[in-house]
N, C-alpha and C positions, 0 to 999 in steps of 0.2 A: 804778336799776332793780334789783330783786333778782336775783341770779345764777341763782336757781332757774328763772326764766323761760326761760333758755337751756339749763340742764343737765337739766331734767326731760324736755323732748322728746328730748334725746340719750340719756337713760337708757331711755326707751321704745323708741327706735330700736334701740339695741344689744341689748335683750332681745327685741325682736320676732322671732318665728320662729327663736329661737336653736337649736331642734331641728328646724327646718323641712327640713333635708336631712341625711341620714346621713353617716357618714364616707366619704371617697373623693373629696372635692372637691380635696384637696391630698394628695400622696403621703406627707407626713410626719405629718399630723395623726393618722391611725389608729394609727401606730406609737408616737407619743408618748403617746396615750391608753392604749394597751395597757400601756406601761411604767408609767404612773401607776397604773393599775388593779392591776397586779401588785405594786407597792410597797404599796398598801393591803392587799392580800390576804396577802402574805408577811410584812409587818412589817419587811422589809429596806429602810430608807430611804437607804442609802448606795450600793449597787451597782444601777444601772439594768439591767433584764433584759427582753429581748424574746424571746418563745417559749422562756423558760427559760434563755436564754444571756445572759451579760453583754453589755451594749450600751454601747460606749465613745464613741460619736460626739458626744454633747452632754452638757453639765452638767445638774444635776438640778432646777433651780428649777421649771420647768414640770411636771415629773413630780410634784414635791412638791405643787404646787397642785392637780393633778388627783387625786392620792392623797388629799389632805385633803378635797376635795369628795366623793370616793367614801366616805370614812369618815363624812361627815356625812349620807349617805343619797342623794346624787345619783347618777345613772346615765348612762352612755354620753355622748351629746352634751352634755348639761347639765353633767355632772361635769367635762368637759374644757373647755368653752367659757365657762361662767359665770364662773369665776375670771378669765379673760382680759378679758371684757367689763367686769367690775367694776373690775379694775385700770385699764383704759382710762378709765373714768369718774372714778375716784379721782385719776388723774393730771390730768385736765381741771380738776378742782376746784383742785388745787395750781397748775396752769398759770395759771388765771384769777387766783388770789391773787397769785402772784409777779409776773405781768405788770402787774397793777393797781398793786401796790406800786412797781414800778420805772418804769412809764410813766403810765398813767391807766386809769380804769374803762372808757372808750370803747375804748382800744387793747386792753385785756384782753378785752372782749366781742367785738371784731372778730377778734382772733387766735384766741380759743377757737372762734368760729363757723367760721373758715377751717379750723382743724385738726380740730375735732370732726365736721364734715360733709364733709370731703374724702374722695374715693373710696378712697384708700389707707388712711386711718385707719379708716374704717367697715369696709372689707373685712377688714383684719387684726384688728379687734376682734371679728370673727365666728369666725375659725378658731383652733384651739388649737395654734399653732405658736410658736416661740421669739421671733419678730421683735417682736411688740408688747410682751411683758414686758421685753425688752432695751431697746426704745426708750423706754418710760416711765421705767424706772429710770435709764438713762444720761442722759436729758434732764433729769430732776430733779437729778441730781448736777451736770450741766454748768451748769444755770441757777443753782443755789446758788453754785457756784464763781465764776461770772462776775458775777452781779448783787448778791451780798451784799458789796458793796465800798464803799458810801458811808459817810462818817463819821457816827457817831451818838453820842448821849449815852452816856458811859461807855466809849467806844472811843477811847483816846488816839491822836492822829495819824491817825485813820481806819484803823488796822490791822484786819485781819480777825480775828474771834474764832476761837479754836481749835475751838470747838464746831461752827461752820459747816464747817470742814474735815473733822471727824469724820463729820458727817452726809453730806457729799458722798462721803467715802470709803466709808462703809457702803453707800450707794446704788450706787456704782460697783462694789463687791464683789458686790452682788446682781445687777447687770447682767452681770458676768462669770459668775456662776452661772446666768444665763439663756442666754448664748450665747458662752461661752468668752472668748477674748482680743480679739475685734473691738472691744468697747467700750473696752478699755484702750488700744488703738491710736488710736481716734478721740478719746480724752480727752487725748492728749499735748499738743496745742496749748493746751488749756484749762489744763492743769497748769503749763505754762511761764509763764503770766501770773497764776496764782492765788497771788500773793505772800502769805506768811504762813500759807498753808494746805497747802503741798506735802507736808510730812512727815505731817501729820494725814490727808491724803487717802490717801497710800500706806499708812499704818498701818491706817486703817479698812478699805481694800479688802483688804489682806492678811489681816487678822483675820477678815473675813467669808468671803472666797473661798478662803483658804489651806487651812483644815482639810479640806474635802472633797477637794481635789486631792491633798493629802498622804496622806490615808487611802486614796484609790483607788490611788495609786502604791505605797504600802507593801503593799496587799492584792493588787494584780494585777500590779505590776511593769511591765516594758517593754511588755507586751501592751496595757496601758491607754494609755501615753504614745505609742506608735507610731501607734495609731489616732486618739486624741483630738487630739494636737498635729500630728504629721507628716503624717498623711493629711487630717484634717479642717480644720486651720488652715494650715500651711505649704503643703499640697497645693493649696489653693484659690487660692494666689497665682500658681503657675506651671504647674499641670497642668490639662489639659482632661479628665482621666479621669472627673471627676464629672458630665460632660455638661451643664454650665451655661455653656459658652463663649459670649460675646457680644462684639460690636465695642466698641472703645474708647469710642465716643460713646453707648453704651446708656443710661447714667444721665441724660444731658442730655435725652434724649427721654422717659424714664420719669418724671422728677421733675415736670414740668408736668402729666402725666396723673395722677399720684398725688394732685395737689391739685385735680383737677376737682371742682366747676365754677368754682373760683377761678382757673383758668388764665389768663384775660385779665390778671390783675394782674401777671403776670410782665413785661409790657411796661413797667410802672412802674419796674422795676429799672434801667433805663437812665438815670433821672433822677439826676444827681450830688448834688442837694441833700439827698436822704435820707441820704447817707453822712456828712453833717456831724455826726451823732450818733455818738459813739464806740461806744456800745453796739450800734447797728445795724451799723456798719462792722466791729466785731469779730465779730458773728455772721455777716456776709456773708463775711468772710475765712475763718472756720472752715468754712462750708458749701463754699466753693470748694476748700479744702484737702481736705475729706472726700471730695468728688466725685473730685478728682484721685487721691487714695489708693485709693478703691474701684475706679476705672476701670483701674488698673494690674493688678488681679486678672484672671486668665484666666477665672475663674468669676464670673458676675454673676447676681444674682437681684433682683427688685424689692424684696423684703423687706429687703435690706441698706440701702435708703434710708430706712427707717422712722425711725432716730434723727435724720435731717435734717429731718423734717417739722415738729416743734415750732419749731425755730429759723427755718425758712423761713416758718412762719405769722406769727411776730413781725415778720420783715422785711417781708412783704407787708402786714401790718396797718399798720405805720408808713408804708410807701410810699403806701398808699391815703389815710391821714390827711393826708399832705403834698401830695397830688395835687390839682390844680384840677378842678372839675366832678366831684366824687366820685360824684354820683348816677348819672352815666352808666356809670361803672365797675361800680358795684353792680348796676345794672339789666342790664348786659351779662353779668355772671356768672349772674344769675338766668335770663336768656334761654337760656343754654347748657343749662339743665335740660330744654329741649324735646327734647333728644337722648335722654332717658331711654327712651322706647319703642323707639327704634332700638337702643339698647344692650341692652335687655331681650330683643329678638328675636335678637340676634347673639351675646350672651355665652355661652350654653351651647355653641354650636358652636365658639366661639373657645377655650374651655377644653378642648374635646375635640381639635380639629384644629390649634390654634394661631391667634394673632391675624392672622398674615399669610396664612393659608389660609382666611379667613372672609369671606363677603360681608356687608357692613354696610349694611342697608337704610335708606332715608330715610323716616321716618314723621313726619308733622306733626300727629298727633292730639293732642299735648300742648299745642300752641300756644294754644288757647282758655283753658287754665288758667294757663299760664306767663306769658303776656303781662300779664294783670291783676296777677299777683304782682310782675313786674318793674316795672310802672307804679306800684304801691303803694310799692315800695322807692325808686324814683326820686323820687316825690312827697314822701315822708317826708324823704329826704335834702335835697331842694330846700327844704323847709319848715324846715330846721335842726332836724330831729329825728333825729340820727344813730343813737341807741340803738334807736329804733323801726325805723329803716330796716334796720339790721343784723339785728335780730330777725326782721323780715319776710323778709329774704333767707335767713337761717338756717332758718327754719321751712319755706320753700319747698324748700330743699335736703333737710331731714329728710323731708318728704313724698315727694320724688322718690326718695330712698334707700329709704324704706319701700315704695314702689311697685316698685322694682327687686327688693327681697327677695321681695315677694309674687308677682311675675311669673316670676322666674328660679329660685327655690329648688325649686319642685315639679318643674320640668324637669330641673334638675341632680340632684335626688334620684333621678330615674328613670334618667338617662343616665350619671351618674358614680358616685353613691353606691351602696354595696352593701347597704344596709339592706333595701330591698324584695326584692332577689334572695334574700337570706338568709332572710327571713321566708317566702318562697314555696317555695324549694327546699332549705332547710337540711337537712331530713331525708333528702335524696337524695344528699348530697355526701360520704358516707363514703369512697368510693373514687375521688373525682374528682381530676383534676390540671388544671393550667392550661396553656393554649396559650401558646407563647412570645410571641405578639403581644398578649397581654392587657394592657390599660392598667394600669400598676402602681399608680396611686392607687386604682382600683377593687379590685384584688387585695388591697392592704393593708387596705382597708376590710373586705373579706370576711373576711380573717384575723382582724381585730379581733372581728367578731361571732361567728365560729366558734371563737375563742379557740385557734386552732392555725395552724400553717403548712401551706400547700399546696405540693406539689412540681410542678415543671415536667414536662409530658408528654414521654415518650421519643419517638424517631422512629417506633417501631412503633405500630400501631393500639391504642387503649385504649377501654375501655367508655364512659367519660364524660369529656368535656373541658369546661373552663370557658373561654369565648371572649368577646372584646369585639365588640360590634356598635354600630351608630349609635344604637341604642335602649338601650344599656347591656349589662350582663353577660347571658350566655345559656349554656345547656347544649347541647353538640353530642353526638349519639349516636356510637356506635362507627363509625369509618370503615371502608369495605369493604377 
């Protein structure tokens, strides 16, 4: 079956309502978009700058992507988000091809369906933050290093070609330029077993990532290194000062949620038979090591798990293929999509107040639509039509994800994003300051649209304050 049958719906899903909500859904997205816009305007593609000041926290790849899109005529949300969405789709094409070559077309279709329609991958393909670019580039490097190992014609003794090591190294270098040294740390177990490629991988990564780091250090000295490495890299390991502290088991709970609606397939990981395949057991060991490594960090964010999702999708795909009664597992995953209306109703409040402080209602209105889709997937698998069964399940997941976008983005645009507030009150904000309790993601979004920084209000009464309410940003008049 042509791969476009699966990739075309994913393309439509990723582009659907790409500008449906303004900046402010994530606190980092408007700042990264501002830096990319400033690069395009100033022509300085080396030093990231926010509000005119050097910004040392992250490397430049995402800023370059946004700046290049701005140069091509795109603006605001589309300039920042479209490159990320296209990079996500490009990786899925590569992902399908390498899994098909290494396993089978069916495994490739199933793994691509799991990854491309999972909640984590769809969500991070929408926001312009560093996690998705890092995950795609790192995973491409890892899969080349792990899977390009079989003896082929013209490869004496089955040794790896140097070219493969260089490609993996270049991709790893780009991943470092996306999110600093986390991908390098995650790559160490892969590097240890990538015989014949190790020097080429190191050389490729250094040649790609080294020049920008060296240039920034020579230009800005210890001010750059202290923030970039000691605060933002080493500091995340042991310090809770960045306000992302979570319990040790955090990622064990987040990973199954990130692969929703394919979460039921995690039960298949207990079957020992699937680990007879050395490729699968290698991926499973790497996933376990990566989770253990990330769990040691004091600061934990869901986006740190993004590099694990492609490997996890392959493991789950192989587990499903080796499982008896596959039709029931596929149908069970589709039935989980009945939760989409409940998620749509609760998600805006969860992003505002936190997931643990949100009431999650139970709504069964999707059952009349989801049950036929699950039945169709079950029937096709039972009739020995696995490709059609997978496609039916994936299309149901795409439709559910599109529904979530349509239902939640307008609400999020009103309650979290700053675009509507700026369009309504922008001309009145010349002397405004922000209340200390203002949601920082909304504030950063407002600063993007205003193209300037707002100051925190002093303790004394002021004429105009920007405050957060349950309905979004608002203006508060002078207090008595």
